[in-house]
C-alpha positions as CSV (number, residue, x, y, z in Angstrom):
1,M,-22.7,3.5,16.4
2,I,-24.3,0.6,14.7
3,S,-26.0,-2.3,16.6
4,K,-24.3,-5.6,17.2
5,E,-27.0,-7.2,15.0
6,K,-26.3,-4.8,12.1
7,F,-22.5,-5.3,12.5
8,V,-22.8,-9.1,12.4
9,E,-25.1,-8.9,9.4
10,I,-22.6,-6.7,7.5
11,I,-19.7,-9.0,8.3
12,N,-21.7,-12.1,7.4
13,R,-22.6,-10.5,4.1
14,L,-19.0,-9.8,3.4
15,K,-18.2,-13.3,4.2
16,S,-20.9,-14.6,1.8
17,Y,-19.4,-12.4,-0.9
18,T,-16.0,-13.8,-0.3
19,E,-17.3,-17.4,-0.3
20,L,-19.1,-16.7,-3.6
21,Q,-15.9,-15.3,-5.1
22,N,-14.0,-18.4,-4.0
23,K,-16.6,-20.7,-5.5
24,I,-16.4,-18.9,-8.8
25,N,-12.6,-19.0,-8.7
26,D,-12.8,-22.8,-8.1
27,L,-15.3,-23.3,-11.0
28,F,-13.0,-21.4,-13.4
29,R,-9.9,-23.3,-12.1
30,D,-11.7,-26.7,-12.5
31,N,-13.0,-25.9,-16.0
32,I,-10.9,-27.8,-18.6
33,D,-10.8,-24.9,-21.0
34,N,-9.2,-22.7,-18.3
35,K,-6.5,-25.1,-17.0
36,E,-3.8,-23.1,-18.7
37,M,-4.9,-19.7,-17.3
38,D,-2.4,-18.2,-14.9
39,F,-4.7,-15.7,-13.4
40,I,-8.3,-16.0,-12.4
41,N,-10.1,-13.5,-10.4
42,A,-13.8,-13.7,-9.5
43,G,-13.6,-10.1,-8.4
44,S,-13.7,-9.2,-12.0
45,I,-17.0,-10.9,-12.3
46,C,-18.6,-10.1,-8.9
47,I,-18.7,-6.5,-8.3
48,G,-18.6,-5.7,-4.6
49,H,-17.7,-2.9,-2.3
50,E,-15.9,-4.9,0.4
51,S,-12.9,-2.6,0.8
52,V,-15.2,0.5,1.2
53,V,-17.3,-1.3,3.8
54,V,-14.3,-2.5,5.7
55,Y,-12.7,1.0,5.6
56,L,-15.9,2.6,6.9
57,L,-16.3,0.1,9.7
58,E,-12.7,0.6,10.7
59,R,-13.1,4.4,10.8
60,M,-16.4,4.0,12.8
61,F,-14.6,2.0,15.4
62,D,-11.2,3.7,15.0
63,T,-9.3,0.4,14.5
64,D,-7.6,-1.8,12.0
65,M,-8.7,-5.0,13.7
66,I,-11.7,-5.5,11.4
67,S,-9.5,-6.1,8.4
68,Y,-7.2,-8.3,10.5
69,F,-10.3,-10.3,11.6
70,I,-11.5,-10.6,7.9
71,Y,-8.3,-11.2,6.0
72,E,-5.8,-12.7,8.4
73,L,-8.3,-14.7,10.6
74,D,-10.6,-15.4,7.7
75,Y,-13.7,-14.1,9.5
76,G,-12.5,-15.8,12.7
77,E,-12.2,-19.3,11.1
78,K,-8.4,-19.2,11.6
79,Y,-8.5,-17.9,15.1
80,K,-6.7,-19.9,17.8
81,A,-6.7,-19.2,21.5
82,G,-3.9,-16.7,22.4
83,C,-3.2,-15.6,18.8
84,V,-4.5,-12.0,19.6
85,L,-3.5,-10.3,22.8
86,D,-4.1,-6.8,24.1
87,E,-1.4,-4.4,25.5
88,N,-1.7,-6.2,28.9
89,M,-1.1,-9.6,27.3
90,N,-4.8,-10.6,27.8
91,E,-6.4,-12.7,25.2
92,I,-8.8,-11.1,22.7
93,D,-11.3,-13.7,21.4
94,L,-11.9,-12.9,17.7
95,S,-13.5,-16.2,16.7
96,T,-16.8,-14.8,15.7
97,A,-18.2,-11.5,14.3
98,E,-20.2,-11.2,17.6
99,K,-17.0,-11.4,19.7
100,M,-15.3,-9.0,17.3
101,Y,-18.1,-6.5,17.9
102,D,-17.9,-7.0,21.7
103,Y,-14.2,-6.3,21.6
104,L,-14.7,-3.2,19.4
105,V,-17.4,-1.7,21.8
106,K,-15.3,-2.5,24.8
107,S,-12.3,-0.8,23.2
108,L,-14.4,2.3,22.4
109,E,-15.8,2.4,25.9
110,S,-12.3,2.2,27.5
111,E,-11.1,5.0,25.2
112,E,-13.9,7.2,26.4
113,K,-13.0,6.8,30.1
């Protein structure tokens, strides 16, 4: 298993990559010469391995919650109290990468018991 620090570093690097893609998309969208373009994708300029990293992390932790945290909760930015519950209806706080890691480790530990 990877350390919490390494997990958070990986998630933060993925977030930075996403933010860079968004900035590039915004630059293209705001460029007068590109106003009529229907499709702009910074991913075609920025080469990344986000999907592979997410896949590997999810296999490592045996969960699909990492992609949920990244794509649905926008790295925890869209998290609201009570929006994620466990099977016993207890709240799962996924507001930060650190809390995501704590949840993942706790889930792994409970599966081992």
